[in-house]
Each structure stands twice: as structure tokens, then as C-alpha cells.
N, C-alpha and C positions, 0 to 999 in steps of 0.2 A: 409501598410503592415498588413496582417491579423494576428490574434492570434492563438496559439495552446495551448492545455492543455495536458501535458504528465504525469499526475498522477491522475487517476480517478478510483472509485470503484463502482461496481454494486451489485445487489442482490446475485450474486454468491459468494461474500464475505460479507462485512459489510456495503454495500451501500443500499439505499432504492429505487433506480430506476433500472429497467431491462437494459440489454445491448442495446436493441432496443430503449428504452426511452432515454437513454443517448445520443445515436447517433442522434436521432430526436432533442433533446435539443441542441446538438452541432451545428446541421445544422441551427436551428432557430436563434442561437446566431451568426452565421456567422463564426464559427471557421474553420480554414483551416484543422486542424487535431486534433485527440483525441487519447490518448493512454489508453486502458483499462488495468489497473494494479491491478487486484484483488489479495488479499492475498493468496499466496501459491496455486493458482489454475488458470487454463487456460480454465475452462469449459464454460465461457461465451463468449469467443472470437469469436467462429464461428458464433454465433448469431449477434454479433456486426459487423463482417465483412459483413455478408449478408445485414444487415440494411444499412451499409455505402455504399454499392454498388449502392444503389438507391438515394444517395445524393452526394454532392460535398465534403464531409468530408473524409479525409484520415484516416483510422483506423489503428493505430499502435498497433500490438499485443504485449502485455506486461505482466508483473507479478511483484509483490512485495514480496520478500522473507524475512522472519523474521530470523535474526541470532543473535548470542550473542558474545560479545567481552569484555573481562575484566569486567564481571558482568553487562554489559550494553546491552540492546536490540538494535540492529542496523539493519535497514532495507535497503535492496539492491533492487533497481528497475532494471528490465531487459526490454529493448526496442528492438523491431524488432526480437523477438524470433520466432523460428520455433515451434509453439505450437502443431504441429502434430507429432513431433518426439517421437517414442515409448518409448525409455529408459528414456527420460525426463519426460514423462507422468507417467511412472511407479514410478519414484522417487517421484513425486508429490503425487501419491497414497499412498506411504509409509508415507509421511508427514501427509497426511489426516488421516491415521490410527492412528498415534501418537496423533494427535489433538483430534480424537474421544475418545481415552482412557482418555486423559486429561479432556475433557468436562464431561465425565461420573464421573470422580473423583470430579470435581467442583460441579456437581449436588448432589453427595453424601454428600459433605461437607455442603452444604446448608441444606439438609434434617437433618443432624446431629445437626444443629443449631436450628431446629424446623421450618425451612422455606421449605415447600415441593416444590421441583423443579423436575419435570418429564422430563428427557432428551428425552425420547421417544416422549413426547408431543412437545418438542422444535423441534425435527427433522421433525415433521409433519408441525409445524407452519412455519418453515424456510426451507421448502423442496428445495433441489438443492443448498443451500448456504453452504459455509464453515463456520461453526458456530464458532463465536469468543466471546470474553468477551462482546462485544457490544450487541450481541444477548441475552446474559444472562441479561444484563442491561435492554434491551427492554422487555424481558419476565417478569422480576420482576415488571416493571412499569405496564404492562398489567394486571398482577395478583393483582395489588394494594398492593404489599408488600412494595414498596417504592414510593416516590413521583416523582422522576426524575432519569434519567440515571446516572447523576453525583453521586448521592447518592450511587449507586451500587458500583462504583469504590472507593469512599471515605470510605465506611463502610465494604465492603465485598471482592471485587475482584481486588482491587489495588494490586500492587506488595507485599505489606506487610499486606494485608487483610487476614482474617481467612479462606476465601474460595479460596484463590489463589493457583494455582497449576502450577509449572514451566513447560515450554514446552521442547521438545527435543532441545538440544542446537547445532544447526547447526552453524558452523563458517562462517564468512563472506567470507573467501577464498573458501569455498565449494560452496557457492551461486554464487560467481563470476565465478567459473569454470563451474557450471551448466549452467549459462546464456550463457557463451561463447561457450559451447559445442553445443548449438543450434543456433549459429550465432547471438546471441543478444549482445547488448551494455549495460554493467553493470554500474549503476549510484548509488552513495550514496544518499539515500533519506534524505531530510530535516535535514542536519547536525546540524543546530542551536538547534533543539528540543532535542538533547542529553545533552544539558547543560554542556558541557565540557569546562574546562579552556583552555587557549592557548596551554600550554604544552601537555595536554592530547589530544587535537584536532590534533595537529601536529603529535603526536605519532600514532594516529588512521589513519591519512591520509598517513603517511609513510608506515604503515603496509598494508593498502589497495592498495597503489601504487605497492608495492612489489607483492601483490596478483593479480594484473592485473585490478584494477578498471580503468574505462575510464573517468568517469565524476562525477559531483556532482550537486545536486539541489541548484542552486544559486538563483533561483527565486521561491518564495513559498508564499502561502496565508498569513501566519502569520508573515512573516519577516518585520521588520522595514526597512526603506531605508538604515540605517546604517548597518544592518545585511546583507542585500543584497550586499552592497559594500564589506563588509568583506568576504563574500562567493565567490564573483567574484575574489577578490584578492587572496584568498586561492587557487582557481582553477588555476589561472594564474601562481602562484608561483610553483605549482606542475604539470604543463603541463597537466591539466585536462580540458576537455570540460565542458560546462555548460548545465544544463537542467532545467526544471521548470514545475510546475503544481499546481493546486488548492488543490489536495488531497480531491476532492469532494466526499462526502458520502451521499448526499441528506439530509434527515431529521436527520440522525445520527450525523451530524456535523452542527448544525444550524448556520446561518450567513456566511457560506462559499458557494459561488456560483460556478457553472461550468464556467471555463474560466476566471472569474474575482476575484475569492477568496472572500476577504472581501470588494471588490469594486475597488481596485487599482491594482490588479494583471494584468500583461500583459506579456505574453511569445511570443515574435515575431517568425514568422515561419522560420526565418533564423537560429534560434537555432536548429530546427529540421533538416534543410538542412545540418548543420554541423554534427549532430549526424549520419545522413545517411552515411557519409564518413567512419564511424568506424564499420559498420556492418560486421559481420564475413562471 
């Protein structure tokens, strides 16, 4: 059975490969399918679809929406979305405008600290991308203000850093509703990464189930075998389907490869076949 990868990022958000390059890489690796799930944007999907039409790779149109729940940032992946739907795209444009304002504020905070960050220059450097904190980290490295990307988060733009600016707080239920409104399948991304205790995790899952979540990522690059078993069990207990992916970002997440994560990731294509049954 072939593998699939249902969580992948391109240069249209915070990945370092273009949609076409990702599809070509997926084809070279022999993946049956790949989902492009850029943060809060669908701008790269059309390019990926065109590239996939010349390969044996099924391109799954997707997105990863950032939401907030109980002071935690929670990500919801949408698979098989209608990325051409006008009201959906308009809402994403609104999110983009909010992000732009936030990025300008982050740049201003750096400048106030004596670290000159030109947001206009960043927009030129990362043309076409939804600029995220990862781009700020890359910019700081390129300007030799810091030694590596990790330092940017540890010293400046982590959640408690002096240059951090909170985003517009979309609720998970809003993201789930948005995804379902365009025929998509909403999936809770990488639940282990939220570092919740059992009680908190169960509370989150109950809330998401009431809100219409369909599945969760039970297979993920950084999970231990025990964590994967735990996530599969959690999905089964709550009648949720499972999904999985590498969360590949290219050079922005060193050590994580498309399709195989840290080397042991394998998401069988029957996972995708099950997901297809829940398309709107």
C-alpha cells in the first residue's frame, strides 16, 4: 500500500518549496496523494492542482486555520475544501488583512528595540507568501541579527517575547464551520503538540465534537509510538476518523521530510479513502 501525506506547507505560507516543487517531490517519493494545507490561505492550491495533473499524485485541496481555545492556539486542518468558493476566499482575505496589521506591529516592536526590521522589505523578499513568525525568524537570520531561527522565537517572537503580538482570535468552531461550508473535512491538527493533560484534552475533544469536528491527526512526524497509540484510542473513543501527515515545511523544519517525517512516518492511503467518505 502506498503512503499519503495530508499536512504539507508551501512558499505560500511558511514552507520553502513551491506548490509545484512539492508535487514533483511527492511524485518522486511515490506518494499516492498529498494535501496542500498552507496556513490561512488557498493561494497555492491552483498551482499544485495543475502540477499534480501531470503526475500520479492526487492533490487534496486543503488549509490549516489558526484558532484559539482557552488561551491555547489550536490548528484545524480542512481537507477537500472548495478553494474557489467566493465567500470563503473573502473571509480568508479578512484574515490576511488582520495578519498584515499584526506583522506591521511586530516589525515596529523590533525597531523600537533597536533592531531595524522593514516590513516592506519582507513583503518583497517573501512575495506571495502569507508572512508568519517563521518569516520574521528567517529575515533576522539573513540580516545577521541572530544566529538561527530558534533564537528568534526564544528571544523575541515566542508567545511571551517582547516582539510578540497576538493574532485575531478565531474560535475552533468558526474554523470548523468555515471548512464545512465549502465541503471540507475538518481535522484537529497535531493534538499532542498542545501539551494538554488528559482532562484538558478530553474537554477540548468534547467541545470540538459538539462543534462538528470530524477527525484528528493520529499519525504525525514527531509522535512517539505511544503517542500515536494514544491518539488512535482517543479518536476511536470519540467516533472520530484519523488523519496524518508530516507537517513538512522544507528548510523551515529541518529533519522533517515529506511523506516520512523524521524517517518512520507512514500514513497509508486507506486513511485518505476513509476521509473521502466524509466530504460535504
